C-alpha positions as CSV (number, residue, x, y, z in Angstrom):
1,M,155.7,46.5,146.8
2,N,154.1,49.7,146.8
3,S,150.5,50.3,146.6
4,F,150.8,52.0,142.8
5,I,152.7,48.7,141.7
6,R,149.7,46.7,143.3
7,R,147.6,48.4,141.2
8,F,149.1,48.3,138.7
9,G,149.6,44.5,138.8
10,A,146.2,44.1,138.9
11,L,145.4,46.3,135.6
12,C,147.7,43.9,134.6
13,A,146.2,41.0,135.2
14,A,142.8,42.4,134.1
15,G,144.4,43.0,130.8
16,L,145.5,39.5,130.2
17,A,142.8,38.0,131.7
18,A,140.7,39.9,128.4
19,A,143.1,39.3,126.1
20,A,142.5,35.5,127.0
21,V,138.7,36.4,125.7
22,L,139.2,37.7,122.6
23,T,139.6,35.2,118.9
24,G,139.4,35.8,115.6
25,C,136.3,34.9,113.5
26,A,137.3,32.7,111.1
27,S,138.0,34.5,107.4
28,G,136.5,32.7,104.0
29,S,137.2,33.8,100.7
30,A,135.1,36.4,99.1
31,S,133.9,34.5,96.1
32,S,132.0,32.1,99.1
33,G,128.5,32.4,99.1
34,G,129.2,36.2,98.0
35,K,129.9,36.9,101.4
36,I,131.7,39.9,102.7
37,T,134.7,38.6,104.6
38,I,137.5,40.9,105.5
39,G,141.0,40.8,107.2
40,V,142.0,42.9,109.9
41,T,145.5,43.4,111.3
42,L,146.2,45.3,114.8
43,N,149.3,46.7,116.0
44,A,149.7,44.7,118.8
45,A,147.8,42.8,121.8
46,S,149.8,44.0,124.1
47,N,148.3,47.3,124.6
48,P,144.3,47.3,125.4
49,F,143.3,49.9,123.5
50,F,143.7,47.6,120.0
51,L,141.6,45.2,122.1
52,A,139.1,47.3,122.4
53,E,139.4,48.1,118.2
54,G,139.5,44.1,118.0
55,K,136.7,43.7,120.1
56,A,134.2,46.4,118.6
57,I,135.0,44.9,114.7
58,E,134.0,41.7,116.2
59,E,131.1,42.1,117.2
60,A,130.0,44.7,114.3
61,A,130.9,42.3,112.2
62,A,128.9,40.2,113.8
63,A,125.7,42.0,113.6
64,A,126.3,42.8,109.8
65,N,126.7,38.5,109.0
66,I,130.2,40.2,108.4
67,S,133.1,37.5,108.1
68,V,137.1,38.8,109.6
69,S,139.5,37.6,111.0
70,V,141.2,39.9,114.3
71,Q,145.0,39.1,113.7
72,Y,147.6,41.5,115.9
73,A,150.9,42.3,114.4
74,N,153.0,42.7,118.1
75,A,153.8,45.6,116.7
76,D,156.5,44.2,114.3
77,V,155.8,44.9,110.5
78,A,157.5,42.0,109.0
79,T,154.5,40.0,110.9
80,Q,151.7,42.5,110.1
81,S,153.0,42.8,106.3
82,N,153.0,39.3,106.2
83,Q,149.2,38.9,107.1
84,I,148.2,41.2,104.9
85,G,149.5,39.1,102.4
86,T,147.6,35.9,103.9
87,F,144.7,37.8,103.5
88,I,145.7,38.8,99.3
89,R,145.8,34.5,98.6
90,Q,142.0,34.6,100.3
91,R,141.0,36.7,98.6
92,V,139.1,38.9,101.2
93,S,136.8,41.1,100.3
94,S,138.6,44.4,102.3
95,I,141.3,44.7,104.3
96,V,142.1,46.9,107.7
97,V,144.9,48.0,108.8
98,D,145.5,49.1,112.3
99,A,149.4,49.9,111.2
100,A,152.4,49.5,112.9
101,D,155.2,51.2,110.6
102,S,152.8,54.1,108.6
103,E,155.2,53.3,105.9
104,G,157.0,50.3,106.1
105,I,153.2,48.6,105.6
106,G,152.9,50.3,102.5
107,P,154.4,47.8,99.6
108,E,151.9,45.3,100.7
109,I,149.1,47.3,100.6
110,L,150.4,48.0,97.4
111,R,150.8,44.6,97.2
112,A,146.5,44.2,98.1
113,K,145.4,47.1,96.1
114,Q,146.7,45.6,92.8
115,A,144.8,42.5,93.4
116,G,142.2,44.2,93.8
117,I,141.6,44.3,97.3
118,P,140.7,47.8,98.4
119,V,142.1,48.9,102.4
120,V,141.2,50.7,105.2
121,A,143.7,52.1,107.6
122,I,142.3,52.9,111.2
123,D,143.6,54.7,114.3
124,V,146.9,55.6,112.1
125,A,147.6,56.1,108.5
126,A,149.4,53.8,106.2
127,T,150.6,55.0,102.9
128,G,148.5,53.8,100.1
129,S,145.4,53.1,102.2
130,D,141.7,53.9,100.8
131,A,140.3,55.5,103.6
132,S,141.7,56.4,107.2
133,V,139.7,57.2,110.1
134,T,141.6,58.5,113.0
135,S,141.9,60.2,116.5
136,D,141.9,64.0,116.0
137,N,146.0,63.1,117.5
138,V,147.1,67.5,117.5
139,Q,144.5,67.6,119.1
140,A,145.0,65.2,121.6
141,G,148.9,66.0,121.9
142,R,147.8,69.6,122.3
143,D,145.0,69.0,125.3
144,A,147.6,66.6,127.2
145,C,150.3,69.0,127.3
146,A,148.3,72.5,127.7
147,Y,146.6,70.7,130.3
148,L,150.6,69.7,132.1
149,F,151.6,73.1,131.5
150,R,148.6,74.8,133.3
151,E,148.7,72.0,136.5
152,L,152.6,73.2,136.4
153,G,151.3,76.5,136.7
154,G,152.8,77.9,133.2
155,N,156.3,77.3,134.1
156,G,159.0,74.0,134.7
157,K,161.0,71.7,132.9
158,I,159.9,68.9,131.6
159,A,160.4,65.8,129.4
160,I,158.9,64.3,126.9
161,V,158.9,60.3,125.0
162,D,157.9,59.4,121.9
163,G,157.0,56.3,120.1
164,S,157.0,54.6,116.6
165,P,156.9,56.1,113.8
166,V,153.4,56.0,112.5
167,S,151.2,59.3,111.9
168,A,149.1,59.1,115.7
169,I,152.4,59.3,117.5
170,S,154.0,62.0,115.0
171,D,151.1,64.1,115.6
172,R,150.9,64.2,119.2
173,M,153.7,65.7,119.4
174,A,152.8,68.4,117.1
175,G,150.5,68.6,119.2
176,C,152.3,69.3,122.2
177,K,154.6,72.1,120.5
178,E,151.9,74.1,119.1
179,A,151.1,73.8,123.2
180,L,154.5,74.8,124.3
181,A,154.4,77.7,121.7
182,K,151.3,78.9,123.7
183,A,154.3,78.4,127.0
184,P,157.4,80.1,127.5
185,G,157.6,79.2,131.1
186,I,158.0,75.5,130.3
187,K,161.7,74.2,129.3
188,V,162.0,70.4,127.6
189,A,164.7,69.3,129.3
190,A,165.1,66.4,127.4
191,T,162.9,64.2,124.3
192,Q,163.8,60.3,123.9
193,R,162.1,58.0,121.8
194,A,160.7,54.5,123.2
195,D,158.4,51.9,121.2
196,L,154.6,53.1,123.3
197,T,155.3,49.9,125.8
198,R,155.4,50.2,129.4
199,D,158.5,48.4,130.0
200,K,160.8,50.1,127.8
201,S,159.1,53.5,128.2
202,M,160.2,52.6,132.1
203,D,163.9,51.9,131.2
204,V,164.0,55.0,129.0
205,A,162.3,57.6,131.1
206,G,164.3,56.5,133.8
207,N,167.8,57.5,131.9
208,I,166.4,61.0,131.7
209,M,165.5,61.4,135.2
210,A,168.9,60.5,136.1
211,A,170.2,62.7,134.4
212,H,168.0,65.4,135.1
213,P,166.6,65.4,138.5
214,D,165.5,68.2,138.8
215,L,162.3,67.9,136.5
216,D,158.6,68.7,136.6
217,G,156.9,67.2,134.8
218,F,156.3,64.4,131.8
219,F,154.8,63.7,128.1
220,G,154.5,60.7,127.4
221,V,153.0,59.4,124.1
222,N,150.3,57.0,124.6
223,D,149.4,55.2,128.7
224,P,151.3,52.7,128.7
225,T,153.9,55.0,128.3
226,A,152.7,57.4,130.6
227,V,152.3,54.6,133.0
228,G,156.1,53.6,132.8
229,I,157.5,57.1,133.2
230,A,155.0,56.9,136.8
231,L,156.6,53.9,137.5
232,A,160.7,54.9,136.6
233,A,159.3,58.2,139.3
234,Q,158.2,55.9,142.3
235,Q,161.0,53.8,142.3
236,K,163.4,56.6,142.3
237,G,160.9,58.7,144.7
238,L,160.1,61.7,143.1
239,K,157.3,63.8,142.5
240,L,156.2,64.6,139.0
241,K,153.1,65.1,136.6
242,V,152.8,62.8,134.3
243,V,150.1,63.2,131.7
244,G,149.4,60.7,128.2
245,V,147.4,60.0,125.5
246,D,144.4,56.8,125.1
247,G,142.0,57.0,128.3
248,A,142.7,53.7,129.2
249,K,141.9,52.4,132.6
250,Q,145.3,51.0,133.1
251,L,145.6,55.1,133.3
252,T,142.8,55.8,134.5
253,D,142.4,53.9,137.6
254,L,145.5,55.4,138.7
255,F,144.9,59.0,139.2
256,S,144.8,58.5,143.0
257,G,148.6,57.6,142.8
258,G,149.5,61.6,142.4
259,L,151.9,61.1,139.5
260,L,149.4,60.6,136.5
261,I,147.1,63.6,136.0
262,G,145.9,63.7,132.8
263,T,145.1,62.0,129.6
264,S,143.8,62.4,126.0
265,G,140.9,59.8,125.7
266,Q,140.3,58.2,122.7
267,D,137.4,55.8,121.4
268,P,139.2,53.1,120.0
269,A,135.9,51.2,119.9
270,K,134.2,53.6,117.5
271,L,137.9,54.1,115.3
272,G,137.5,50.2,114.9
273,R,133.4,50.3,114.0
274,T,134.0,52.9,111.5
275,G,137.2,51.4,110.1
276,L,134.5,48.4,109.4
277,D,132.2,50.2,107.8
278,L,134.5,51.8,105.2
279,A,136.1,48.6,104.4
280,I,132.3,46.9,103.9
281,K,130.9,50.0,101.7
282,L,135.1,49.8,99.7
283,A,133.8,45.3,99.6
284,H,130.6,46.7,98.1
285,G,132.6,48.7,95.6
286,E,130.9,52.0,96.7
287,K,133.0,55.5,96.7
288,V,134.2,56.4,100.2
289,S,136.4,59.9,100.6
290,P,140.0,59.7,100.3
291,A,139.9,62.6,102.9
292,P,141.0,60.9,106.6
293,V,137.8,60.8,109.2
294,L,138.7,62.6,112.1
295,I,137.1,61.3,115.9
296,P,137.9,63.7,118.2
297,T,138.8,63.2,122.0
298,T,137.8,64.3,125.4
299,L,140.8,65.8,127.8
300,V,140.3,63.1,130.8
301,T,141.4,64.0,135.1
302,P,140.7,63.3,138.0
303,D,138.3,66.0,137.5
304,T,136.2,64.6,134.7
305,I,136.9,61.0,135.1
306,A,133.0,60.7,136.1
307,K,131.6,61.8,132.9
308,Y,134.0,59.8,131.0
309,R,133.9,56.3,130.0
310,S,137.3,54.3,130.4
311,W,138.0,51.5,128.8
312,G,140.0,48.8,128.6
């Protein structure tokens, strides 16, 4: 087993340990003593990004004496819909959702609003939400791809591994296309969709590499995707440059391997705290702007990592 995979295995073990200690606070009825109760459903516990969101929400809720129930949907819109349905029956004061599918979750959000429960979308848009806070994902995709193209000297053949149908991913793809428009020497040999996980992205990237063995680089739409791409390249003995989006330790700790060269760093804790703050305001009947709150991203590379606060 080579050093790249050994380092990745150690990081996986650390991530699983973190997931094991992360638990939700007990939820309660909005009518019980007048205390605010907030239901939270996040995309998947398999990704440290969502775990970081959940941890930040729980810590902020405890500091504000707010009761929250943090649930994870295993990247499945049906599971997430059931979780929101449970929150509705519990008559929570408001709901925070990091959608597994931006449009697919819409009907359940409508049910919540019909029940008088406001909904805040975090990380990605969610159809029908009352407020939202996301990273500037267009910036994230543009910065990551522009950096890749510069590192390739403005010329070369790349491939892209796309992801699940949520607004954050489509925005990153749009940002990358903006960078491509300014890099006429870069050609895209293939674009294929995975599911934002390392294993599926590794399979998809491996198939692309088999069809295009002369690739120079890859853009993965999140860090697990980028890590899966790098593992596929490692197995095939290819020297590629790979960038992602997230800024998680699972990628930045592997910079020294030479394949992963950059990522656009997000702040999942800030997304969680901001979303909770909006949910509290809505629970109190305050008006908030329906316009998305955008949180800037930070380009993270081996040259800038010392100034970046990694997470995950």
